[in-house]
C-alpha positions in Angstrom: -2.5 -0.3 21.7 -2.0 -1.0 17.6 -1.4 -4.7 15.5 -1.1 -5.9 12.1 -5.8 -6.7 12.5 -6.3 -2.9 13.4 -4.5 -1.3 10.8 -6.0 -3.5 7.7 -9.7 -2.3 9.2 -9.2 0.5 9.1 -7.3 0.3 5.3 -11.2 -1.7 5.2 -13.0 0.7 6.4 -12.2 4.0 4.9 -13.1 1.8 1.8 -16.5 2.3 2.0 -16.2 5.8 4.1 -16.8 8.7 2.8 -13.4 11.4 2.3 -13.5 12.8 5.6 -14.3 9.1 6.5 -11.7 7.5 4.9 -9.4 10.3 5.8 -9.2 9.7 9.4 -9.0 6.3 9.1 -5.9 6.4 6.8 -5.1 8.7 8.8 -4.3 6.4 11.4 -3.8 3.5 10.3 -0.3 5.5 9.5 0.5 6.1 12.8 -0.5 2.4 13.9 2.5 1.1 11.3 5.0 3.9 12.5 3.8 2.3 16.1 4.9 -1.0 15.2 7.1 0.0 13.5 8.9 1.6 16.6 8.1 -1.2 19.3 9.2 -4.0 15.5 6.2 -5.8 16.9 5.9 -6.7 12.7 7.2 -7.8 9.9 9.1 -4.9 8.1 7.7 -6.0 4.2 4.3 -6.2 5.6 4.0 -2.9 6.9 5.9 -1.8 4.0 3.3 -3.3 2.3 0.2 -2.0 4.1 1.9 2.1 4.4 2.0 1.2 0.4 -1.0 0.9 0.5 -2.0 3.7 2.5 -0.2 6.1 0.3 -1.7 5.1 -2.9 -5.7 4.4 -0.9 -5.1 8.8 0.4 -4.3 10.4 -3.0 -6.8 7.8 -4.0 -9.4 9.7 -1.5 -7.7 13.7 -2.7 -8.9 12.0 -6.4 -12.0 11.0 -6.2 -12.6 14.5 -4.3 -11.3 16.3 -7.1 -13.3 14.3 -9.8 -16.2 14.9 -7.9 -16.6 18.7 -9.0 -14.8 20.3 -5.9 -14.2 22.8 -8.2 -14.9 25.5 -10.0 -16.2 25.6 -12.9 -14.3 27.5 -15.4 -12.7 27.4 -19.0 -11.7 24.5 -19.3 -15.0 22.6 -17.9 -16.4 25.9 -20.2 -14.9 26.1 -22.9 -17.7 28.7 -24.7 -17.5 30.5 -21.7 -16.0 34.1 -22.6 -16.4 35.0 -19.0 -14.7 31.9 -17.7 -12.0 32.2 -15.1 
């Protein structure tokens, strides 16, 4: 059964996890929030705050991957390379 504590635990663990694990934990947290909303088991304002945190962290994970050099080097990273895509 999902409760606010388990959602918060997933958020905390996601902060220390690698990208794939963080995405999994954050997705599970998002699903847990949806279940809590359906059941009416938690304060709506608290769930809104948790949901905002989950969405921000998912974006951060995506940005972290983008800045870690996951892309192809091209003209933007090698402006002196005439053959760069």
